[in-house]
C-alpha positions as CSV (number, residue, x, y, z in Angstrom):
1,L,-87.0,-45.4,-41.4
2,P,-86.2,-46.1,-37.8
3,V,-84.3,-43.5,-35.8
4,L,-80.8,-44.7,-35.0
5,S,-78.3,-43.0,-32.8
6,K,-75.1,-42.2,-34.5
7,D,-71.8,-43.4,-33.0
8,N,-68.9,-40.9,-33.0
9,T,-66.9,-43.4,-35.0
10,D,-69.5,-43.6,-37.9
11,R,-67.5,-42.1,-40.7
12,N,-65.6,-42.9,-43.9
13,R,-64.4,-46.4,-43.3
14,T,-61.4,-46.4,-45.6
15,S,-58.6,-46.5,-43.0
16,P,-56.6,-49.8,-43.2
17,F,-56.2,-49.5,-39.4
18,A,-59.3,-48.0,-38.0
19,F,-60.2,-47.1,-34.4
20,T,-63.8,-48.0,-33.6
21,G,-65.0,-47.0,-30.2
22,N,-62.9,-49.2,-28.0
23,K,-60.7,-51.2,-30.4
24,F,-58.6,-51.0,-33.5
25,E,-59.4,-53.0,-36.7
26,F,-57.2,-54.1,-39.5
27,R,-59.1,-53.9,-42.8
28,A,-58.6,-55.1,-46.4
29,V,-55.2,-56.7,-45.7
30,G,-53.4,-57.4,-49.0
31,S,-53.1,-61.0,-50.2
32,S,-49.4,-61.1,-49.6
33,Q,-49.5,-59.3,-46.3
34,S,-49.9,-60.6,-42.7
35,I,-51.0,-58.7,-39.6
36,A,-49.0,-61.0,-37.3
37,F,-46.0,-58.8,-36.8
38,P,-48.0,-55.5,-36.4
39,V,-50.1,-57.3,-33.8
40,T,-47.0,-58.5,-32.0
41,I,-45.8,-54.9,-31.9
42,L,-49.2,-53.6,-30.7
43,N,-49.4,-56.2,-27.9
44,T,-45.9,-55.4,-26.7
45,I,-46.6,-51.7,-26.7
46,V,-49.9,-52.2,-24.8
47,A,-48.1,-54.5,-22.3
48,E,-45.5,-51.8,-21.6
49,S,-48.2,-49.1,-21.3
50,L,-50.2,-51.2,-18.8
51,D,-47.0,-51.9,-16.8
52,I,-46.3,-48.1,-16.6
53,L,-49.9,-47.3,-15.5
54,A,-49.9,-50.1,-12.9
55,D,-46.6,-48.9,-11.4
56,K,-48.0,-45.4,-11.1
57,I,-51.3,-46.5,-9.6
58,E,-49.5,-48.8,-7.1
59,A,-47.1,-45.9,-6.1
60,K,-50.1,-43.9,-4.9
61,S,-51.7,-44.4,-1.4
62,G,-55.3,-44.3,-0.6
63,D,-58.3,-45.5,-2.7
64,V,-57.2,-47.5,-5.7
65,R,-60.1,-46.3,-7.8
66,Q,-59.3,-42.7,-7.2
67,A,-55.6,-43.4,-7.8
68,A,-56.4,-45.0,-11.2
69,I,-58.6,-42.0,-12.1
70,D,-55.8,-39.5,-11.1
71,V,-53.2,-41.5,-13.1
72,I,-55.4,-41.7,-16.2
73,R,-56.2,-38.0,-16.0
74,D,-52.5,-37.2,-16.0
75,E,-51.8,-39.6,-18.9
76,I,-54.6,-38.1,-21.0
77,K,-53.0,-34.7,-20.7
78,K,-49.7,-36.1,-22.0
79,I,-51.2,-38.0,-24.9
80,K,-53.6,-35.2,-25.9
81,P,-51.6,-34.3,-29.1
82,V,-52.6,-37.6,-30.7
83,L,-56.3,-37.0,-30.1
84,F,-58.2,-35.4,-33.0
85,M,-61.9,-35.4,-33.6
86,G,-61.9,-33.6,-36.9
87,D,-61.4,-35.0,-40.5
88,N,-58.3,-37.1,-40.3
89,Y,-58.2,-37.4,-44.1
90,S,-57.9,-33.6,-44.6
91,R,-54.8,-31.6,-45.5
92,E,-55.5,-29.5,-42.4
93,W,-55.0,-32.4,-40.1
94,E,-51.7,-33.3,-41.7
95,E,-50.5,-29.7,-41.1
96,E,-51.9,-29.8,-37.5
97,A,-50.2,-33.1,-36.8
98,A,-46.9,-31.5,-37.9
99,R,-47.5,-28.6,-35.5
100,R,-48.1,-31.1,-32.7
101,G,-44.8,-32.8,-33.4
102,L,-46.4,-36.1,-34.5
103,P,-44.6,-38.4,-37.0
104,N,-46.1,-38.7,-40.5
105,K,-44.1,-41.3,-42.4
106,K,-45.5,-41.9,-45.8
107,V,-42.8,-44.1,-47.3
108,T,-41.9,-47.6,-46.0
109,V,-38.2,-46.9,-45.8
110,E,-38.8,-44.0,-43.4
111,S,-40.4,-46.4,-40.9
112,L,-38.2,-49.5,-41.2
113,P,-35.2,-48.0,-39.3
114,D,-37.5,-47.6,-36.3
115,L,-37.3,-51.4,-35.8
116,V,-33.7,-51.1,-34.7
117,T,-33.7,-48.0,-32.6
118,K,-32.4,-48.2,-29.0
119,K,-35.9,-47.6,-27.8
120,A,-37.4,-50.4,-29.8
121,I,-34.6,-52.9,-28.9
122,T,-35.0,-52.1,-25.2
123,L,-38.8,-52.5,-25.5
124,F,-38.8,-55.9,-27.2
125,Q,-35.9,-57.3,-25.2
126,S,-37.4,-56.3,-21.8
127,Y,-40.6,-58.3,-22.6
128,N,-38.7,-61.2,-24.1
129,V,-40.5,-60.8,-27.4
130,L,-37.6,-60.3,-29.8
131,S,-33.8,-60.1,-29.2
132,P,-31.6,-57.4,-30.8
133,V,-30.4,-60.0,-33.4
134,E,-34.0,-60.9,-34.3
135,L,-35.0,-57.3,-34.7
136,E,-31.9,-56.7,-36.9
137,A,-32.8,-59.7,-39.0
138,R,-36.4,-58.5,-39.5
139,Y,-35.2,-55.0,-40.4
140,A,-32.7,-56.5,-43.0
141,I,-35.3,-58.8,-44.5
142,R,-38.0,-56.1,-44.8
143,L,-35.5,-53.8,-46.4
144,E,-34.4,-56.4,-48.9
145,R,-38.1,-57.3,-49.7
146,Y,-39.0,-53.7,-50.3
147,I,-36.1,-53.3,-52.8
148,K,-37.0,-56.5,-54.6
149,E,-40.7,-55.6,-54.8
150,M,-40.0,-52.1,-56.1
151,D,-37.5,-53.4,-58.6
152,I,-40.1,-55.9,-59.9
153,E,-42.8,-53.2,-60.1
154,A,-40.5,-50.8,-62.0
155,K,-39.3,-53.5,-64.5
156,T,-42.9,-54.7,-65.0
157,M,-44.0,-51.2,-65.7
158,L,-41.2,-50.8,-68.2
159,D,-42.1,-54.1,-69.9
160,M,-45.8,-53.1,-70.1
161,V,-45.0,-49.8,-71.7
162,R,-42.4,-51.1,-74.2
163,T,-44.0,-54.3,-75.3
164,R,-47.7,-53.4,-75.1
165,I,-48.5,-49.7,-74.9
166,I,-45.9,-48.2,-77.3
167,P,-46.5,-50.8,-80.1
168,A,-50.3,-50.2,-79.8
169,T,-50.1,-46.4,-79.9
170,M,-47.6,-46.5,-82.7
171,R,-50.1,-48.6,-84.7
172,Y,-52.8,-46.0,-84.0
173,Q,-50.4,-43.1,-84.8
174,S,-49.6,-44.8,-88.2
175,S,-53.3,-45.4,-88.8
176,V,-54.2,-41.7,-88.3
177,A,-51.2,-40.6,-90.4
178,S,-52.2,-42.9,-93.2
179,S,-55.8,-41.7,-93.1
180,C,-54.6,-38.1,-93.5
181,L,-52.4,-39.0,-96.4
182,R,-55.2,-41.0,-98.1
183,I,-57.6,-38.0,-97.8
184,I,-55.0,-35.6,-99.2
185,D,-54.4,-38.1,-102.0
186,L,-58.1,-38.2,-102.8
187,L,-59.1,-34.5,-102.3
188,G,-55.8,-32.8,-103.0
189,E,-53.6,-30.5,-100.9
190,K,-56.5,-28.3,-99.8
191,A,-58.3,-31.3,-98.2
192,P,-59.7,-30.3,-94.8
193,V,-57.4,-32.4,-92.6
194,D,-55.8,-29.8,-90.4
195,D,-57.5,-31.1,-87.2
196,Q,-56.5,-34.7,-88.1
197,K,-52.9,-33.5,-88.6
198,K,-53.1,-31.9,-85.1
199,M,-54.5,-35.1,-83.7
200,C,-51.6,-37.1,-85.3
201,A,-49.1,-34.5,-83.9
202,T,-50.6,-34.9,-80.4
203,I,-50.3,-38.7,-80.5
204,T,-46.8,-38.5,-81.9
205,A,-45.7,-36.0,-79.1
206,L,-47.2,-38.2,-76.4
207,N,-45.6,-41.3,-77.9
208,N,-42.2,-39.5,-77.8
209,D,-42.9,-38.4,-74.2
210,V,-43.7,-42.0,-73.1
211,I,-40.6,-43.3,-74.8
212,K,-38.4,-40.6,-73.2
213,E,-39.8,-41.2,-69.7
214,A,-39.4,-45.0,-70.1
215,S,-35.8,-44.5,-71.1
216,K,-35.2,-42.4,-68.0
217,L,-36.8,-45.1,-65.8
218,D,-34.6,-47.8,-67.4
219,E,-31.5,-45.7,-66.7
220,L,-32.5,-45.2,-63.0
221,I,-33.1,-49.0,-62.6
222,E,-29.7,-49.6,-63.9
223,K,-28.2,-47.0,-61.5
224,A,-30.0,-48.6,-58.6
225,S,-28.1,-51.8,-59.3
226,T,-24.8,-50.0,-58.6
227,I,-25.9,-48.9,-55.1
228,H,-24.6,-51.4,-52.5
229,D,-25.9,-49.8,-49.2
230,E,-29.3,-51.4,-48.7
231,L,-30.9,-48.5,-47.0
232,E,-29.6,-46.0,-49.6
233,K,-30.8,-48.3,-52.4
234,A,-34.3,-48.6,-50.8
235,K,-34.4,-44.8,-50.5
236,F,-33.4,-44.5,-54.2
237,Y,-36.3,-46.7,-55.1
238,A,-38.7,-44.9,-52.8
239,Y,-38.0,-41.4,-53.9
240,T,-36.2,-41.3,-57.2
241,I,-37.5,-44.4,-59.1
242,K,-41.1,-44.2,-57.7
243,E,-41.2,-40.5,-58.8
244,Q,-40.1,-41.4,-62.3
245,M,-42.7,-44.2,-62.4
246,G,-45.3,-41.6,-61.6
247,K,-44.1,-39.4,-64.4
248,L,-44.2,-42.3,-66.9
249,R,-47.7,-43.3,-65.8
250,A,-48.9,-39.7,-66.2
251,K,-47.8,-39.6,-69.8
252,A,-49.2,-43.1,-70.5
253,D,-52.5,-42.0,-68.9
254,M,-52.7,-39.1,-71.3
255,L,-51.8,-41.3,-74.2
256,E,-54.6,-43.7,-73.3
257,T,-57.2,-40.9,-73.8
258,H,-55.9,-40.3,-77.3
259,T,-55.7,-44.0,-78.4
260,S,-58.4,-46.1,-80.1
261,D,-60.3,-48.3,-77.7
262,N,-59.9,-51.4,-79.8
263,L,-56.1,-50.9,-79.8
264,W,-55.4,-50.1,-76.2
265,P,-53.9,-53.3,-74.7
266,F,-55.1,-53.0,-71.1
267,P,-58.5,-52.6,-69.5
268,R,-59.5,-48.9,-69.1
269,F,-60.6,-47.6,-65.7
270,W,-64.3,-47.5,-66.7
271,E,-64.0,-51.2,-67.9
272,M,-62.7,-52.2,-64.5
273,L,-65.5,-50.3,-62.7
274,F,-68.4,-51.3,-64.9
275,I,-69.3,-54.5,-66.7
276,S,-70.4,-53.8,-70.2
């Protein structure tokens, strides 16, 4: 094999917004997503940064090249906290970023209010990109869209569980129970069906857990409909409902491993990864 030099950006390419040498790249954008607005934000930020650098360079006397080097050197010292050459996917970097005072917003609703901060409004208005009214409109629309999409996802999950998963697992539960009873009927009370009884008990317990978690999710969806403040409703979906969806999924995943393959109503993970 030929000897190839390794670039310092050669690494796990899973970031949706990767820095590669001298540029950023958007990757694997979702079918319903657009990079237009993020690019608008980036271009505006870069324009402001270049303005700031140009003003500082022009304020210095003497050689322009040396002035540029001096300004860049000073700026690098200021932005040093965002530079990290280690593993950005590790828990250690997350903790280090917190120590450096860097924001780490993992939920959409934590970031949306940044669109209408005084700093953001001043930035977009000064470059005639977006007016305060336009920013407010985009904030409101994105908040509304987040709520609707989360509501659809939660209700879809509930529908999948109640109309597909539970009926299938109840059929399997009934099948296992009937099998135990038939063996006892054939061989008598001392028939060796203890393990099959445990199997049936496990499936029954998991079914009950899934039904219980689904009912909790249903109640939370109903509660969300009574919240009239859009930001508070979005937060309720982001933290409370999303957490409950995770609990329901965990129980359903466990139930999947205890259900007959020919009864489970959805493709299993291995079926999505490999073509049989």
